[in-house]
C-alpha positions in Angstrom: -6.9 -23.8 18.8 -3.7 -23.7 16.2 -4.5 -23.4 12.4 -3.3 -26.0 10.3 -1.2 -25.6 7.0 -4.1 -25.8 4.7 -6.3 -23.6 6.8 -3.5 -20.9 6.5 -2.8 -21.2 3.3 -6.8 -20.7 2.4 -6.8 -17.6 4.9 -3.7 -16.1 3.2 -5.5 -17.0 -0.8 -8.8 -15.2 0.3 -7.4 -12.2 2.3 -5.2 -11.6 -1.0 -8.2 -11.6 -3.2 -9.9 -9.2 -0.7 -7.2 -6.9 -1.0 -6.7 -6.9 -4.4 -10.9 -6.5 -4.9 -12.1 -4.4 -2.5 -12.0 -0.6 -0.3 -11.8 -1.0 3.2 -15.4 1.3 4.4 -13.2 3.9 5.8 -11.7 4.4 2.4 -15.6 3.8 0.9 -16.2 6.7 3.3 -13.1 9.2 2.3 -14.6 9.0 -1.8 -18.0 9.4 -0.3 -17.2 12.8 1.5 -14.7 13.9 -1.7 -18.0 13.4 -4.1 -20.1 15.4 -1.9 -17.9 18.5 -1.6 -17.0 18.5 -5.0 -17.9 21.5 -7.1 -15.9 20.3 -10.3 -18.3 18.4 -12.4 -15.5 16.1 -14.4 -13.8 15.4 -11.0 -16.9 14.3 -9.2 -17.8 11.7 -12.1 -14.4 10.7 -11.8 -15.1 10.2 -8.0 -17.8 8.5 -8.4 -17.0 6.3 -11.3 -13.7 4.4 -9.2 -15.9 4.5 -6.0 -18.4 2.5 -8.5 -16.0 0.5 -9.9 -14.5 -0.5 -6.5 -18.1 -1.6 -5.3 -18.2 -4.0 -8.6 -14.9 -5.4 -8.2 -15.9 -6.4 -4.2 -19.0 -7.9 -5.3 -17.6 -9.7 -8.4 -14.1 -10.9 -6.3 -12.8 -9.4 -9.4 -9.3 -7.0 -9.7 -10.3 -3.3 -8.8 -7.3 -2.3 -11.3 -5.5 -4.0 -14.3 -2.6 -3.5 -12.5 -3.1 -6.3 -10.1 0.0 -5.4 -7.9 3.2 -7.1 -6.3 2.2 -8.6 -3.0 4.1 -7.0 0.1 3.5 -8.8 3.4 3.6 -7.0 7.2 4.0 -9.7 9.3 3.2 -8.9 13.4 3.9 -11.3 15.9 2.8 -11.2 19.3 4.7 -11.4 22.9 3.2 -15.1 23.3 3.0 -15.9 19.8 5.2 -18.1 17.6 5.9 -18.3 13.8 7.6 -21.4 12.2 9.1 -22.3 9.0 6.1 -24.3 7.8 3.8 -21.3 8.3 5.9 -19.0 6.3 5.6 -21.6 3.7 1.9 -22.1 4.0 1.9 -17.9 3.6 4.0 -18.7 0.3 1.7 -21.0 -1.2 -1.3 -18.7 -0.2 -0.1 -15.7 -1.9 0.6 -17.8 -5.2 -3.1 -19.5 -4.8 -4.5 -15.7 -4.2 -2.7 -14.5 -7.4 -4.3 -17.4 -9.6 -7.7 -16.9 -7.5 -7.7 -13.0 -8.4 -6.5 -13.1 -10.9 -3.2 -11.2 -10.9 -2.0 -10.4 -14.2 0.6 -12.5 -15.3 4.1 -10.2 -15.4 6.7 -12.2 -13.6 10.1 -12.2 -15.4 11.8 -15.6 -15.7 15.4 -16.1 -16.4 19.0 -15.2 -14.6 19.6 -12.1 -13.0 20.8 -10.3 -16.3 17.5 -11.4 -18.0 15.3 -10.5 -15.1 16.8 -6.7 -15.3 16.6 -6.4 -19.2 13.1 -8.7 -19.6 14.7 -11.0 -22.2 13.7 -14.0 -20.3 10.6 -13.6 -21.3 6.9 -13.4 -19.2 6.1 -16.1 -16.9 2.5 -17.1 -17.5 1.2 -18.5 -14.2 -0.2 -15.4 -12.1 1.8 -17.0 -8.9 5.2 -16.1 -11.0 4.7 -12.7 -9.2 6.6 -13.4 -6.1 6.0 -11.3 -3.0 8.2 -9.1 -1.9 10.1 -9.8 1.6 8.1 -10.1 4.4 8.7 -7.2 7.1 8.2 -8.3 10.4 7.2 -6.3 13.6 5.7 -6.9 17.3 2.5 -6.3 18.2 0.6 -6.3 22.1 -2.0 -9.0 21.2 -0.8 -13.0 21.4 -1.3 -13.1 18.0 0.0 -13.9 14.5 -1.4 -11.3 12.1 -0.9 -10.6 8.3 -1.2 -7.6 6.3 -1.4 -8.1 2.6 -0.9 -4.9 0.5 -0.8 -4.9 -3.4 1.6 -2.5 -4.9 1.1 -1.2 -8.5 3.8 -0.5 -10.9 2.6 3.6 -11.4 2.9 4.6 -7.9 6.7 3.2 -7.7 7.7 4.8 -10.9 6.6 8.0 -9.1 7.5 7.1 -5.4 11.1 8.9 -3.9 13.2 7.7 -1.1 15.9 10.5 -0.2 17.3 12.7 2.0 16.4 15.7 3.4 18.5 18.3 5.6 15.9 19.0 8.3 17.7 22.3 9.6 16.2 21.7 12.8 12.7 22.2 11.6 9.8 19.7 11.3 8.1 22.3 9.0 11.6 22.3 6.7 10.7 18.4 6.1 6.8 18.5 5.5 7.8 21.2 2.7 9.9 18.8 1.1 7.5 16.4 1.8 4.8 18.4 0.0 7.1 19.5 -2.8 7.6 16.0 -3.6 4.3 15.2 -3.3 3.0 17.8 -5.5 5.3 16.9 -8.5 3.9 13.3 -8.4 0.7 13.5 -8.0 0.5 15.7 -10.7 2.7 13.0 -13.0 0.9 10.1 -11.7 -2.5 10.4 -13.6 -4.5 7.7 -11.7 -5.5 10.2 -8.7 -7.0 11.1 -6.0 -3.9 9.4 -4.3 -3.3 8.5 -0.7 0.2 9.6 0.1 2.1 7.0 2.0 5.5 8.7 3.7 7.9 7.0 6.1 10.7 9.1 7.9 13.4 7.1 9.2 17.4 6.8 9.7 18.3 4.6 6.3 16.8 4.5 3.0 15.7 0.7 4.1 14.3 2.0 7.4 12.3 4.6 5.5 10.7 2.6 3.1 9.6 0.0 5.5 8.1 2.9 7.6 6.3 3.9 4.4 5.0 0.2 4.3 3.7 0.3 7.9 1.9 3.9 7.2 -0.5 1.9 4.8 -1.0 -1.0 6.9 -2.0 1.2 9.9 -3.3 4.3 8.3 -7.1 5.4 8.7 -8.8 7.7 6.4 -11.0 8.9 9.3 -8.1 9.1 11.8 -5.1 12.0 10.9 -2.5 14.0 12.6 -1.9 17.5 12.1 1.0 16.6 10.2 -0.7 14.4 7.8 -3.8 16.6 7.6 -1.3 19.5 6.8 0.4 17.4 3.9 -3.0 17.0 2.8 -4.4 20.1 2.7 -1.6 22.0 1.1 -1.2 19.1 -1.8 -5.0 19.8 -2.7 -4.5 23.4 -2.8 -2.1 22.5 -6.1 -5.6 21.9 -7.6 -4.4 18.5 -9.3 -7.8 17.0 -9.0 -8.7 13.2 -9.8 -7.0 12.1 -12.9 -5.2 15.5 -13.5 -8.5 17.5 -14.1 -8.4 20.1 -11.3 -11.0 20.0 -8.2 -10.8 19.7 -4.2 -9.2 16.3 -4.1 -5.9 15.4 -5.5 -5.3 13.3 -1.9 -7.7 11.7 -0.1 -5.5 11.5 2.9 -1.9 10.7 4.4 -0.5 7.8 5.7 2.9 9.1 7.7 4.7 7.1 10.1 7.9 8.6 11.8 10.4 6.3 13.0 13.5 6.6 15.6 15.9 9.5 14.7 19.2 10.0 15.0 21.8 12.8 15.8 22.3 14.0 12.3 21.6 17.0 10.3 19.4 14.3 7.8 16.4 12.6 7.7 15.4 9.6 4.8 12.0 10.6 3.6 10.1 7.9 1.2 7.0 9.3 -0.2 4.6 6.9 -2.1 1.8 8.6 -4.3 -0.5 5.7 -4.0 -3.1 5.5 -6.4 -7.0 5.9 -6.8 -7.3 2.3 -5.8 -4.5 2.0 -3.0 -3.6 1.1 -0.7 -5.0 -2.3 -1.7 -4.9 -3.9 1.6 -6.7 -6.6 3.9 -5.8 -8.4 6.9 -6.1 -11.8 8.7 -5.1 -13.6 11.9 -3.1 -16.4 11.6 -3.2 -18.1 14.9 -0.2 -20.5 14.1 1.3 -23.0 17.0 2.5 -26.2 16.5 2.4 -28.1 13.1 -0.5 -30.9 14.0 
């Protein structure tokens, strides 16, 4: 039976709060594994403290970080499912309610285009003034409408990079460039260990969207050969948690390679997510006709 507008709005609200206040179980296990193998006392203390913070935030339904993030949405639609305008409105209202309930940090800028760029329009006092990014729509095999909510912080955005790589007919050349970018960005980020999110596409838009999908699809206990290589090589740089050295600069790499064109160029997007990201939760919205 299809859910009502109010039911979808409530589901989205609660899912945003979950995304902003808790770790998934596979991420908790990744931290536990990193703690067990770390012999740098300071690095181990950082890892333990991050995990303790996450467990307290989940218990209290409170934000994982003061930078509560910008909602980024991935909406999956199955072959027999459908989305409607009222469902999109319910999702938008649920996001606003979730930002107020979390609560999100008020950091939406008011004003016209110029004022929003230079911040002269001032801050919106409402947590829901932080508008979500445009929805990314994609198909899925199940007959459902499923929403993934990811909360993107500012630090990883500052250190992220989307640019072209001349591949020279070698995947290794692309991997080498990703590792070089990641070493630099992880060292500058500060709030490590990171989870590296990587998208490889044909355009800047596609690469960035694949980077987003890599986070919604990624699992810490399932890594491809390329993902493992990137993680291993960045960890060998000995950056460590909070830059204090140690074995874990990166917990894992989530990488998604899309269709490619006959060209000497690959567009690559790399985001060094912070120690609390990906902050993500998912929910099935079965939709249907408005009752």
